[in-house]
N, CA and C of each residue as an Amber inpcrd file, in Angstrom:
protein
   720
 115.0890000  41.8890000 106.4730000 116.3530000  42.3410000 106.7010000
 117.1920000  43.2620000 105.8800000 116.6590000  43.2360000 104.6590000
 117.0740000  44.2020000 103.6780000 116.8470000  45.5160000 103.9120000
 115.5930000  45.7470000 104.5160000 115.2130000  46.9980000 104.8190000
 115.9250000  47.7890000 105.9140000 116.1050000  46.8270000 106.9590000
 116.9840000  46.9630000 108.0710000 118.4800000  47.3870000 107.5350000
 118.9670000  46.7440000 106.7780000 120.3220000  47.0360000 106.3670000
 120.3870000  48.3310000 105.4060000 119.2350000  48.6400000 104.5530000
 119.2360000  49.9410000 104.0750000 119.1710000  51.3730000 104.8760000
 118.3760000  50.7510000 106.1270000 118.1450000  51.8320000 107.2050000
 119.5690000  52.0560000 107.9780000 120.0850000  51.1290000 108.1450000
 121.2560000  50.9720000 108.9150000 122.6200000  51.9860000 108.0410000
 122.5530000  51.6400000 106.6670000 123.4170000  52.5570000 105.8930000
 123.1710000  53.7400000 105.7600000 121.7900000  54.2370000 105.5660000
 121.3080000  55.5610000 105.6090000 121.6890000  56.2980000 106.6520000
 121.5730000  55.7790000 107.8450000 121.8310000  56.3200000 109.3090000
 123.3910000  56.6080000 109.6190000 124.0370000  55.6540000 108.7700000
 125.5210000  55.8080000 108.9540000 126.0680000  57.1450000 108.0060000
 125.4330000  57.1370000 106.8740000 125.7260000  58.5000000 105.9390000
 125.3550000  59.4110000 106.4820000 124.1680000  59.5380000 107.1620000
 123.7950000  60.9570000 107.9530000 124.6810000  61.3210000 108.9730000
 125.3230000  60.2340000 109.6550000 126.2940000  60.5250000 110.7310000
 127.5230000  61.0920000 110.1310000 127.8850000  60.5970000 109.2620000
 129.2520000  60.9640000 108.6130000 129.1270000  62.3800000 107.9160000
 127.9810000  62.7690000 107.3340000 127.7380000  64.0780000 106.9070000
 127.7650000  64.8780000 107.9880000 127.0690000  64.9130000 109.3100000
 126.9900000  65.6100000 110.1760000 128.4510000  65.6130000 110.8430000
 129.2490000  64.5220000 110.8130000 130.4150000  64.8400000 111.3970000
 131.4340000  65.5110000 110.6140000 131.3950000  65.2870000 109.2790000
 132.2010000  66.2940000 108.2370000 131.9160000  67.5650000 108.4950000
 130.5870000  67.9050000 108.5950000 130.2390000  69.3050000 108.8270000
 130.6790000  69.8850000 110.0090000 130.6800000  69.0580000 110.9820000
 131.4370000  69.5190000 112.4180000 132.8270000  69.7770000 112.1030000
 133.5660000  68.9530000 111.3180000 135.2060000  68.9690000 111.1110000
 135.4140000  70.3440000 110.3500000 134.5420000  70.8070000 109.3640000
 134.4450000  71.9230000 108.4070000 134.6010000  73.1210000 109.3100000
 133.9890000  73.0280000 110.4120000 133.9410000  73.9040000 111.1840000
 134.6580000  74.1620000 112.3130000 135.2410000  73.0050000 112.7050000
 135.9890000  72.8870000 113.7140000 137.2310000  73.6380000 114.0950000
 137.4190000  74.3300000 115.0510000 138.4150000  75.3010000 115.1860000
 139.9710000  74.7870000 115.0910000 140.3210000  73.6610000 115.7510000
 141.3090000  72.6460000 115.6110000 142.1060000  72.6810000 114.3180000
 141.1460000  72.6860000 113.3170000 141.5210000  72.3990000 111.7010000
 141.9800000  73.6190000 110.9690000 142.0440000  74.8570000 111.5340000
 142.4110000  75.9010000 111.1240000 143.8410000  75.8130000 110.5660000
 144.2740000  76.6990000 109.7940000 145.5890000  76.7940000 109.3650000
 146.3650000  77.7010000 110.1920000 147.3610000  77.1370000 111.1080000
 148.0030000  77.9650000 111.8300000 149.7020000  77.9110000 111.3800000
 150.0330000  76.8570000 110.6670000 151.2200000  76.8740000 110.0630000
 151.3010000  76.4730000 108.5950000 151.9800000  77.3440000 107.8130000
 152.0450000  77.2330000 106.4670000 153.2380000  77.0170000 105.8370000
 153.7810000  76.0620000 105.6460000 155.2390000  75.6320000 105.0580000
 155.5420000  75.4420000 103.3650000 156.4960000  75.7740000 103.2830000
 156.8300000  75.5740000 101.6980000 158.1950000  74.5260000 101.8420000
 157.7940000  73.7700000 100.5450000 159.0830000  72.9520000 100.4160000
 159.2620000  72.7680000  98.7880000 160.4570000  72.7060000  98.3150000
 160.8500000  72.6650000  96.9560000 161.5280000  74.0650000  96.2520000
 161.2800000  75.0080000  97.3200000 161.8400000  76.5330000  96.5740000
 163.1490000  76.7530000  97.0080000 163.9160000  77.2440000  95.9760000
 165.4690000  77.4720000  96.2780000 165.3230000  78.9710000  95.7990000
 165.1560000  79.5610000  94.7580000 165.5980000  81.1990000  94.7560000
 164.2550000  81.9720000  95.1440000 162.8500000  81.6620000  94.9580000
 162.0720000  82.2620000  95.4600000 161.7260000  81.9720000  97.0410000
 161.4930000  83.1860000  97.7970000 161.3800000  82.6970000  99.1290000
 160.1430000  82.2380000  99.5870000 160.0310000  81.4200000 100.5930000
 158.8920000  80.8340000 101.2770000 157.6280000  81.9290000 101.4520000
 158.1910000  82.9320000 101.9260000 157.0780000  83.9670000 102.2650000
 156.2970000  84.5220000 100.9740000 157.2720000  84.6680000 100.2170000
 156.5220000  85.1920000  98.8520000 155.5170000  84.0950000  98.3380000
 156.1460000  83.0440000  98.2670000 154.9210000  81.8750000  97.8400000
 153.8660000  81.4110000  98.6000000 154.0120000  81.7750000  99.8210000
 152.8030000  81.6930000 100.9400000 151.7120000  82.9630000 100.5630000
 152.3650000  84.1070000 100.3480000 151.5870000  85.4960000  99.9250000
 150.9180000  84.8590000  98.7620000 151.5420000  84.5560000  97.6530000
 150.7910000  84.1240000  96.3400000 149.9160000  83.0020000  96.4900000
 149.8430000  82.2720000  97.4030000 149.0860000  80.9370000  97.4410000
 147.5760000  81.3430000  97.8010000 147.2620000  82.5980000  98.5560000
 146.0360000  82.7740000  98.9360000 145.5400000  82.3220000 100.0980000
 146.0520000  81.1240000 100.6280000 146.0710000  80.5780000 101.9620000
 146.3070000  81.5450000 103.1790000 145.0330000  81.8350000 103.7670000
 145.0130000  82.6430000 105.0350000 145.1590000  82.0980000 106.3980000
 145.9590000  82.6320000 107.3070000 145.8450000  82.2190000 108.7000000
 144.2470000  82.0340000 109.2360000 144.0760000  80.8070000 109.7400000
 142.6800000  80.6180000 110.2240000 141.6780000  79.8880000 109.2330000
 142.2210000  80.0590000 108.1250000 141.4120000  79.3660000 107.1560000
 141.3370000  77.6660000 107.6120000 140.1760000  77.0850000 107.0320000
 139.7390000  75.6980000 107.5170000 140.7140000  74.7320000 106.6710000
 141.4640000  74.0300000 107.2570000 142.2940000  73.1090000 106.1440000
 141.5070000  72.1860000 105.3730000 140.4730000  71.9060000 105.4600000
 139.5730000  71.0290000 104.6340000 139.2750000  71.9510000 103.5740000
 139.0230000  73.2500000 103.5750000 138.7750000  74.1310000 102.4670000
 139.8030000  74.4380000 101.7400000 141.0210000  74.1810000 102.0130000
 142.2960000  74.5700000 101.0580000 141.9700000  73.7540000  99.7620000
 141.6390000  74.6200000  98.6110000 141.3870000  73.9160000  97.4280000
 142.8320000  73.8850000  97.0060000 143.2560000  72.4180000  96.2110000
 144.6870000  72.4480000  95.3530000 144.4350000  73.0640000  94.2460000
 143.1070000  73.1440000  93.3990000 143.1720000  73.6690000  92.0460000
 143.1740000  75.4180000  92.4180000 142.6000000  75.9060000  93.3820000
 142.7040000  77.3580000  93.6030000 144.2330000  77.5780000  93.8960000
 144.6560000  76.8020000  94.6100000 146.2220000  77.4130000  95.0520000
 147.2510000  77.3370000  93.8680000 146.7530000  76.4260000  93.1250000
 147.5830000  75.9750000  91.7940000 147.3850000  77.0400000  90.8510000
 146.2020000  77.8640000  90.8370000 146.0070000  78.7010000  89.9710000
 146.4500000  79.9140000  90.3910000 146.3500000  80.2670000  91.9660000
 147.0580000  81.5570000  92.5370000 148.6690000  81.4960000  92.1900000
 149.2480000  80.2220000  92.3580000 150.5990000  80.2400000  92.2880000
 151.1130000  80.4910000  90.6920000 150.2130000  80.1310000  89.8860000
 150.7090000  80.0170000  88.2600000 150.8020000  81.4350000  88.0280000
 150.3870000  82.6680000  88.9390000 150.7610000  84.0680000  88.4250000
 152.3390000  84.3500000  88.4400000 152.8930000  83.2040000  89.1970000
 154.3490000  83.6040000  88.9840000 154.8710000  82.3300000  88.0380000
 155.3310000  82.5910000  86.7940000 155.4470000  81.3050000  86.0130000
 156.6010000  80.5270000  86.4610000 157.4840000  80.6680000  87.3340000
 158.3650000  80.0920000  87.8870000 158.0890000  78.8770000  88.7480000
 156.7740000  79.1690000  89.2910000 156.2980000  78.3840000  90.2730000
 155.3610000  77.4830000  89.9490000 155.6080000  76.3000000  90.2640000
 154.4390000  74.9560000  89.8780000 154.0490000  74.3950000  91.1670000
 152.8920000  74.3090000  91.5170000 152.3890000  73.4820000  92.6590000
 152.4430000  71.8350000  92.3680000 153.1690000  71.0520000  93.1440000
 153.0740000  69.7250000  92.9070000 152.1230000  68.9160000  94.0280000
 151.9650000  69.5210000  94.8650000 151.0560000  68.7370000  96.1170000
 150.9360000  69.7500000  97.2530000 149.8640000  69.3990000  98.0100000
 149.4530000  70.2080000  99.0440000 149.3070000  68.8690000 100.1390000
 149.9210000  69.0720000 101.2400000 150.0500000  68.1460000 102.4680000
 149.6220000  68.6580000 103.5580000 148.5290000  68.0290000 104.1750000
 147.8820000  68.4490000 105.2450000 148.3470000  67.6040000 106.4970000
 149.0200000  68.2600000 107.4100000 149.4790000  67.6200000 108.6900000
 148.4360000  68.1700000 109.9470000 147.5050000  67.1870000 110.1430000
 146.5700000  67.7010000 111.2790000 147.2690000  67.7070000 112.8200000
 146.8510000  68.8020000 113.7110000 145.6720000  69.4410000 113.2940000
 145.6500000  70.7190000 112.6120000 146.7760000  71.6210000 112.4090000
 146.7030000  72.9190000 111.9480000 147.9500000  73.4150000 110.8590000
 148.6030000  72.0220000 110.2840000 149.6980000  72.6610000 109.3600000
 149.3240000  72.1740000 107.8050000 149.5280000  73.0580000 106.8950000
 149.5570000  72.9360000 105.5320000 150.8410000  73.0070000 105.0510000
 151.3990000  72.0260000 104.1350000 152.7070000  72.1900000 103.4270000
 152.4580000  72.1760000 101.8360000 152.9230000  73.3250000 101.2590000
 152.9650000  73.1860000  99.6990000 154.0430000  72.9680000  99.2740000
 154.2040000  71.7220000  98.5840000 155.0880000  71.0980000  97.7340000
 155.3310000  72.1000000  96.2710000 156.3230000  72.6190000  96.2040000
 156.2880000  73.1710000  94.6010000 157.5660000  72.6770000  93.8000000
 157.4560000  73.1480000  92.6420000 158.8410000  72.9240000  91.8640000
 159.0090000  74.2440000  91.3630000 160.1670000  74.8410000  91.3660000
 160.7220000  75.9510000  90.7380000 161.5000000  75.7770000  89.5190000
 160.6480000  76.3650000  88.6060000 161.3170000  76.0460000  87.1260000
 162.3990000  77.0330000  86.9970000 163.3700000  76.6470000  86.1870000
 164.5780000  77.2710000  85.6750000 164.7000000  77.4720000  84.3110000
 165.2880000  78.7570000  84.0420000 165.3940000  79.1770000  82.6740000
 166.6660000  78.4650000  82.0910000 166.4650000  77.9270000  80.7240000
 167.3320000  77.0110000  80.1640000 167.8180000  77.6490000  78.6930000
 167.0100000  78.3270000  78.2190000 167.2660000  78.5860000  76.9470000
 166.1310000  80.0700000  76.5010000 166.7300000  80.7780000  75.6060000
 165.9790000  82.0310000  74.9880000 165.6050000  81.8350000  73.6080000
 164.2940000  82.3040000  73.1810000 163.8250000  82.2050000  71.9100000
 163.7560000  83.4260000  71.1810000 164.4910000  83.4880000  69.8680000
 164.3790000  84.8240000  69.2350000 162.8260000  85.1540000  68.6100000
 162.1620000  86.2960000  69.0690000 160.9210000  86.2440000  68.8660000
 160.6090000  87.6600000  68.7130000 160.3280000  88.3910000  67.4850000
 159.8830000  89.7340000  67.2670000 160.7980000  90.7900000  67.8690000
 162.0170000  90.6160000  67.5580000 163.1330000  91.6070000  68.2800000
 163.0790000  91.3990000  69.6260000 162.7000000  90.3440000  70.2420000
 163.0850000  90.2140000  71.6290000 163.2730000  88.9410000  71.8810000
 163.3810000  88.3800000  73.3030000 163.4920000  86.9830000  73.4470000
 162.5900000  86.6060000  74.4460000 162.0810000  85.1640000  74.3660000
 161.2290000  84.5500000  75.0850000 162.2480000  83.5590000  76.1250000
 162.1160000  83.7750000  77.3230000 162.9320000  82.8460000  78.1300000
 162.2610000  81.5120000  78.6150000 162.6540000  80.5810000  78.3780000
 161.9310000  79.1290000  78.5140000 162.6770000  78.2370000  79.5260000
 161.8640000  77.3190000  79.9260000 162.6660000  75.9640000  80.5680000
 162.8040000  75.0780000  79.6800000 163.2040000  73.8260000  80.3430000
 163.3750000  72.6720000  79.0990000 161.9430000  71.9480000  78.6410000
 160.8280000  72.4900000  79.2720000 159.6140000  71.8030000  78.9020000
 158.8190000  72.7770000  78.0390000 159.5980000  73.8760000  77.6000000
 159.0380000  74.7750000  76.7860000 158.2220000  76.0330000  77.4530000
 158.1030000  75.9080000  78.9830000 157.1620000  76.9060000  79.5240000
 157.8650000  78.1900000  79.3960000 157.1520000  79.1730000  79.2490000
 157.3560000  80.4670000  79.0480000 157.5650000  81.4190000  80.3640000
 158.5080000  81.7100000  80.8240000 158.9300000  82.3130000  82.1520000
 158.7390000  83.8490000  81.9840000 159.4520000  84.5000000  81.0130000
 159.2580000  85.8030000  80.8240000 159.7730000  86.2770000  79.4250000
 159.7980000  87.6220000  79.1550000 160.1730000  87.8080000  77.8170000
 161.4190000  89.0760000  78.2530000 162.4400000  89.1690000  77.2520000
 163.7230000  89.8960000  77.6280000 164.3590000  90.5770000  76.6260000
 164.3500000  91.7130000  76.8960000 165.0650000  92.4500000  75.4430000
 166.4230000  92.1800000  75.0810000 167.2080000  91.8350000  76.1420000
 168.8480000  91.9250000  76.0750000 169.2420000  90.6750000  77.1690000
 168.9440000  89.5120000  77.0070000 169.0340000  88.2230000  77.9250000
 170.7930000  88.1250000  77.6460000 171.3800000  87.4050000  78.6910000
 172.8190000  86.9410000  78.6760000 172.6400000  85.8200000  77.7110000
 173.4070000  86.0360000  76.4520000 173.2940000  84.7610000  75.5030000
 174.3670000  84.1280000  75.7210000 175.4840000  84.5750000  76.6000000
 176.7240000  83.6620000  77.0200000 176.2280000  82.7240000  78.1340000
 175.0030000  82.8800000  78.8230000 174.6540000  81.9920000  79.8070000
 173.3560000  81.0880000  79.2800000 172.7980000  81.2400000  78.0260000
 171.5760000  80.1640000  77.7550000 171.7680000  80.3830000  76.1710000
 171.4960000  79.0550000  75.6180000 171.4750000  79.0770000  74.0220000
 170.3980000  79.7370000  73.4820000 170.6150000  80.2450000  72.4320000
 169.5760000  80.9840000  71.6840000 169.0200000  80.0480000  70.7020000
 167.5130000  80.0340000  70.4910000 166.6460000  79.1160000  69.8300000
 166.3300000  80.0920000  68.5930000 166.4600000  79.6240000  67.3590000
 165.8900000  80.3050000  66.2090000 165.0170000  79.4150000  65.3810000
 164.7070000  79.7560000  64.3630000 163.7550000  79.0380000  63.3360000
 162.2380000  78.3220000  63.7310000 161.8580000  78.8250000  65.3240000
 160.6030000  78.2630000  65.5430000 159.4230000  79.4170000  64.6980000
 158.2770000  78.4950000  64.3520000 157.2350000  79.4320000  63.8730000
 156.3440000  79.5150000  64.8050000 156.1340000  80.4910000  65.4760000
 155.6080000  80.7200000  66.9240000 154.2100000  81.1300000  66.6630000
 153.2690000  80.4530000  67.3200000 151.6930000  80.6410000  67.1340000
 151.1170000  81.2680000  68.4670000 151.7150000  81.0660000  69.5880000
 151.2520000  81.6700000  71.0250000 152.1470000  81.7450000  71.8780000
 151.9830000  82.8970000  72.7220000 153.0850000  83.1590000  73.8180000
 152.0860000  83.6460000  75.0220000 152.1830000  82.8510000  75.8750000
 151.7660000  83.2130000  77.1530000 152.5830000  82.8500000  78.5800000
 152.7990000  83.7840000  79.3670000 153.7060000  83.2760000  80.2540000
 153.0590000  82.3160000  81.1690000 153.8670000  81.2250000  81.5690000
 153.2330000  80.3610000  82.3430000 152.8910000  78.9680000  81.6640000
 152.6410000  79.1250000  80.3750000 152.1720000  78.0120000  79.6880000
 153.2260000  77.7770000  78.4190000 152.9650000  76.4960000  77.8600000
 154.3250000  76.0450000  77.0220000 154.2460000  77.1690000  75.8220000
 155.3040000  76.9890000  75.0450000 155.3840000  77.8870000  73.8790000
 154.7650000  77.1450000  72.7590000 153.8680000  77.9150000  72.0210000
 153.0640000  77.1280000  70.9980000 153.7310000  77.3780000  69.4880000
 153.8980000  76.4360000  68.6420000 154.0590000  76.6270000  67.4650000
 153.2590000  76.1000000  66.4050000 153.1590000  76.6420000  65.2450000
 152.1060000  76.3820000  64.2270000 152.5870000  74.8440000  63.7500000
 153.5370000  74.2450000  63.8980000 153.9950000  72.8430000  63.6550000
 154.2720000  72.2490000  64.8940000 153.3620000  71.5040000  65.3680000
 153.5700000  70.8870000  66.7540000 154.9700000  70.0340000  66.8560000
 155.4720000  69.7410000  65.8390000 156.6890000  68.9250000  65.7130000
 157.8620000  69.9210000  66.2280000 157.6400000  71.0520000  65.8520000
 158.8940000  71.7810000  66.4210000 158.8540000  71.6540000  67.8890000
 157.6140000  72.0210000  68.5230000 157.4730000  72.2060000  70.0900000
 158.1540000  70.9010000  70.5490000 157.7840000  69.7470000  70.0060000
 158.1330000  68.4010000  70.6920000 159.5710000  68.2220000  70.5640000
 159.9240000  68.5320000  69.1220000 161.6020000  68.3260000  69.1910000
 162.4180000  69.3180000  69.9810000 161.9370000  70.4870000  70.0360000
 162.6730000  71.4730000  70.9520000 162.6830000  70.9040000  72.3360000
 161.6730000  70.6750000  72.8510000 161.4030000  70.0810000  74.2650000
 162.5800000  68.9840000  74.5490000 162.1760000  67.8460000  73.5300000
 162.9210000  66.5800000  73.8710000 164.2670000  66.8300000  73.8320000
 164.9790000  67.8090000  72.9920000 166.1140000  68.1510000  73.0150000
 166.8650000  68.8980000  73.9620000 166.0740000  69.7010000  74.4420000
 165.9620000  70.5140000  75.5040000 166.5230000  69.7680000  76.9530000
 165.2530000  68.7390000  76.8700000 165.4930000  68.1560000  78.2170000
 166.4840000  66.8750000  78.3050000 166.6810000  66.6480000  77.0960000
 168.2900000  65.6360000  77.1460000 169.5340000  66.6410000  77.2670000
 169.6810000  68.1110000  76.9200000 170.8090000  68.6950000  77.2120000
 170.8240000  68.8480000  78.8220000 169.7180000  69.1950000  79.3560000
 169.7140000  69.8050000  80.6680000 170.1400000  68.3910000  81.5420000
 169.5020000  66.7680000  81.3210000 169.5990000  66.0640000  82.0820000
 170.9840000  65.4790000  82.1150000 171.6170000  65.7020000  80.8890000
 172.9710000  65.2210000  80.5310000 174.1430000  66.4050000  80.8050000
 173.5710000  67.4820000  81.4680000 174.6320000  68.6200000  81.8330000
 175.1440000  69.1900000  80.5800000 174.4690000  69.0760000  79.4520000
 175.2350000  69.6950000  78.2530000 174.7840000  70.7620000  77.8300000
 173.5820000  71.6230000  78.5940000 173.0940000  72.7630000  77.8420000
 174.1050000  74.0200000  77.8640000 175.1220000  74.0320000  78.8840000
 176.0900000  75.0590000  78.7880000 176.9350000  75.2080000  77.8230000
 177.1100000  74.0590000  77.0660000 178.0430000  74.0080000  76.1370000
 177.3080000  74.3050000  74.8940000 176.2350000  74.4870000  74.6550000
 175.2760000  74.8340000  73.2680000 175.2850000  76.5220000  73.4910000
 175.6350000  76.8630000  72.3830000 175.3330000  78.6800000  72.2370000
 173.9930000  78.7560000  71.2200000 173.9480000  77.8550000  70.3410000
 172.8160000  78.3540000  69.5660000 172.0090000  76.9850000  68.8950000
 170.7060000  77.0660000  68.8750000 169.9650000  75.8540000  67.9370000
 169.0340000  76.1890000  67.2740000 169.0540000  75.7810000  65.8310000
 168.4730000  76.2670000  64.6310000 167.3490000  75.0760000  64.6140000
 165.8910000  75.3750000  64.7740000 164.9610000  74.6140000  64.7640000
 163.9150000  74.7980000  63.2790000 164.5650000  75.6550000  62.1680000
 163.9730000  75.8610000  61.2450000 163.4230000  74.7390000  60.6170000
 164.3280000  73.5500000  60.6600000 164.0280000  72.1230000  60.1860000
 164.0910000  71.0070000  61.0810000 162.8940000  70.6060000  61.5030000
 163.2290000  69.6150000  62.6550000 163.8250000  68.3430000  62.1880000
 163.8300000  67.8870000  60.8170000 164.5560000  66.9120000  60.2950000
 165.9130000  67.0930000  60.1550000 166.4110000  68.3930000  60.2700000
 167.9360000  68.9320000  60.1710000 168.1570000  69.8730000  61.2540000
 168.2250000  69.6840000  62.4220000 168.5090000  70.5770000  63.6240000
 169.9800000  70.8250000  63.4860000 170.1750000  72.2380000  63.8670000
 171.6540000  72.5620000  63.8410000 172.0120000  73.1750000  65.1520000
 173.1010000  72.6590000  65.6050000 173.5670000  73.3460000  66.7390000
 174.9580000  73.9910000  66.6010000 174.9570000  74.9450000  67.3710000
 176.4030000  75.7450000  67.4340000 177.1490000  75.4940000  68.9130000
 178.0310000  75.0510000  69.1040000 178.7180000  74.7990000  70.3800000
 179.3660000  75.9160000  70.7250000 179.6160000  76.1500000  72.0630000
 180.5170000  77.4690000  72.4210000 181.8860000  77.2660000  72.1640000
 182.3100000  75.9400000  71.8950000 183.5000000  75.5550000  71.6300000
 184.2000000  76.2290000  70.2100000 182.8970000  76.5450000  69.3410000
 183.2310000  76.9360000  67.9180000 182.8940000  75.9940000  67.0380000
 182.3910000  74.8900000  67.1840000 181.9250000  74.0070000  66.3610000
 180.4260000  73.7980000  65.9610000 179.8630000  73.4960000  64.6990000
 178.6980000  73.6150000  64.2190000 178.4060000  71.8290000  64.3160000
 177.1810000  71.5810000  64.8300000 176.8130000  70.3360000  64.7310000
 175.5170000  70.0090000  64.0040000 175.6500000  69.0420000  62.9570000
 174.3830000  68.8450000  62.1420000 173.6670000  67.5970000  63.1120000
 172.7250000  67.6180000  63.5450000 172.2460000  66.8290000  64.5550000
 171.0780000  66.0240000  64.0940000 170.5610000  66.3140000  62.7530000
 169.3910000  65.8270000  61.9930000 168.1330000  65.7600000  63.0400000
 167.4790000  64.7570000  63.2210000 166.1920000  64.9790000  64.1390000
 166.5940000  64.5450000  65.5050000 165.5440000  65.1900000  66.3080000
 165.7890000  65.0970000  67.6160000 165.5140000  63.7320000  68.3830000
 166.2370000  62.8210000  67.8190000 166.0930000  61.1540000  68.4540000
 167.5630000  60.5810000  68.1290000 167.5190000  59.6040000  68.9860000
 168.7290000  58.7300000  69.3270000 169.8300000  59.9380000  69.7290000
 169.5350000  60.5700000  70.4700000 170.5900000  61.8740000  70.8080000
 171.5360000  61.3710000  71.7590000 171.6370000  60.1970000  72.5350000
 172.5460000  59.7710000  73.2670000 173.6270000  59.5390000  72.7030000
 173.5440000  58.5650000  71.5150000 174.3590000  58.2510000  70.5630000
 174.8880000  59.1920000  69.5330000 174.2290000  59.8350000  69.3420000
 174.7700000  61.1130000  68.3830000 175.7150000  61.9430000  69.2820000
 175.5300000  62.3450000  70.3930000 176.4830000  63.2560000  71.3130000
 177.4790000  62.3400000  71.7680000 177.5470000  60.9200000  71.6730000
 178.6750000  60.1620000  71.9750000 179.4700000  60.1720000  70.8420000
 179.0410000  60.4920000  69.5740000 179.9810000  60.5540000  68.4360000
 180.6120000  62.0760000  68.4940000 179.7830000  62.9280000  69.0070000
 180.4570000  64.5200000  69.1180000 181.5780000  64.2980000  70.2150000
 181.3170000  63.5060000  71.6600000 182.4180000  63.4620000  72.3530000
 183.7700000  62.8340000  71.9650000 183.4080000  61.8520000  70.9650000
 184.4580000  61.2250000  70.4670000 185.3640000  61.9750000  69.6650000
 184.8140000  62.9730000  68.8300000 185.3990000  63.6690000  67.7070000
 185.9950000  64.8690000  68.2560000 185.4170000  65.3360000  69.4160000
 186.1050000  66.9350000  69.7830000 187.6450000  66.6560000  70.2830000
 187.9680000  65.6970000  70.9420000 189.3920000  65.5740000  71.2940000
 190.3400000  65.4300000  70.1820000 189.8640000  64.4490000  69.1450000
 190.8000000  64.3260000  68.0970000 190.8700000  65.6840000  67.0580000
 189.8230000  66.2260000  67.0630000 189.9620000  67.5380000  66.3010000
 190.7200000  68.5760000  67.0230000 190.7560000  68.8040000  68.3670000
 191.6750000  69.6140000  69.1540000 193.0190000  69.1930000  69.0790000
 193.5060000  67.8370000  69.0760000 194.8310000  67.4810000  68.8010000
 195.3200000  67.9800000  67.3670000 194.4380000  68.1420000  66.5700000
 194.8520000  68.4830000  65.0010000 194.8870000  70.0490000  65.0880000
 194.5840000  70.5290000  66.2430000 194.0790000  72.2930000  65.9400000
 193.1510000  72.6930000  65.3250000 192.2000000  71.9190000  65.1240000
 190.8880000  72.5680000  64.3190000 189.8940000  72.9400000  65.3160000
 189.9820000  74.0290000  65.1650000 188.9690000  74.8600000  66.2580000
 187.6420000  75.3120000  65.7550000 187.5210000  74.7820000  64.4850000
 186.0750000  75.1090000  64.2560000 185.6760000  74.0600000  62.8920000
 184.4570000  74.1600000  62.4870000 184.1020000  73.2040000  61.4560000
 182.7710000  72.7050000  61.7940000 182.2690000  71.4460000  61.0220000
 181.0560000  71.0780000  61.1230000 181.1050000  69.8340000  61.1710000
 180.5940000  69.2240000  62.5710000 180.1020000  67.7130000  62.8000000
 178.9110000  67.2550000  62.5030000 178.8800000  66.3570000  61.4850000
 177.6190000  65.8300000  60.9540000 177.3400000  64.4370000  61.4960000
 176.2460000  64.3700000  62.7980000 176.0980000  63.2030000  63.5580000
 174.6900000  62.8460000  63.0040000 174.2150000  63.1840000  62.0000000
 172.8300000  63.0230000  61.5670000 172.5420000  61.5090000  61.5040000
 173.6990000  60.5600000  61.2360000 173.2440000  59.2290000  61.3750000
 173.6180000  58.5010000  62.5190000 173.2750000  57.4310000  62.9010000
 173.9140000  56.7120000  64.2550000 175.0210000  55.6730000  64.3960000
 175.4580000  55.6960000  63.0650000 176.6630000  54.6590000  62.8270000
 177.8120000  55.2900000  62.4690000 177.8530000  56.4590000  62.1550000
 179.1530000  57.1130000  61.6640000 178.7890000  58.6060000  62.0140000
 180.1490000  59.4990000  61.8520000 180.0530000  60.6820000  61.9220000
 181.3850000  61.3250000  61.0840000 180.9360000  62.6920000  60.4590000
 181.9430000  63.0910000  59.7170000 182.1560000  64.6410000  60.0780000
 183.5670000  65.1410000  59.6560000 183.6850000  66.5020000  59.9550000
 184.0820000  67.1710000  58.7170000 183.7400000  68.3160000  58.6940000
 183.8900000  69.4080000  57.4790000 184.7750000  70.6390000  58.0400000
 185.7290000  70.8260000  57.5330000 186.4120000  72.0990000  58.0410000
 185.5230000  73.1710000  57.3340000 185.5790000  74.5380000  57.8760000
 184.9040000  75.6700000  57.2310000 185.7370000  76.0090000  56.3200000
C-alpha cells in the first residue's frame, strides 16, 4: 500500500508540473490589461512604462522583485503589491512618496520623505514649503535609499520626528530642525518661536505643551522666544 501511495503522489506531482508548464505558455494568461492604483502626481502611463511589463507577457512570469527594481529608478515610486486578475489583467499597487523636508548638505539640499528616503537633490529648494534640517553627519547619499548618518541615532531620531510631524499635520508649521545633538533637538517654528525639544520621544506630550503655551504668548504680544519642552511635566518660556 505504501508503494502505491508513493506512486500516486509522484504521478500527481508530474501532472501538476505538466499543467503548470501548460499554463505558463497558455495564450489566455498573457497581459492585455495593465493598471496602476495608488499614484497621484505621477501618471499611470509613466509607471507602466517604467515597470518593464510588456503587452503579451505571460502573467505568471511577472516577477515582483524585477518590477520593484524597475520602479525604484524613480525614487518617488514604491511597489507595494502586484495583483493578478485572471485571465489577462495585472494591477500594480504603488505608494507615491512625498517630499517632506530638505537636508542641508555640501552647499546643496537633499529632499527627503518622512522615512528619510532620498528623492532628489536641489540647489535652491522652496524653504517656505519644507523645513530645513541641519546638523546631520551624513555618510551616504543615494536616491531611493534612506539617508545614512555615521551615528544611526540621528537617522532614527529624525525619521521618528518627521513621521510624527506628518501624521499630526504639523510639518508645515516647522521652519527648521537642528539635529546636531539628538539629545537636544531644536526646532524653529514658522510663527517665530524656537522649541527646545530634547530627545525625539514623548512627542505627543511635548507638543501639547507647545499648543498650550503659544496662545498665551500671543495674548501677551510675545512673538518670539524659546519654549523649552524637554521635560514632559512642565514647560518654560525664555524671551529673546
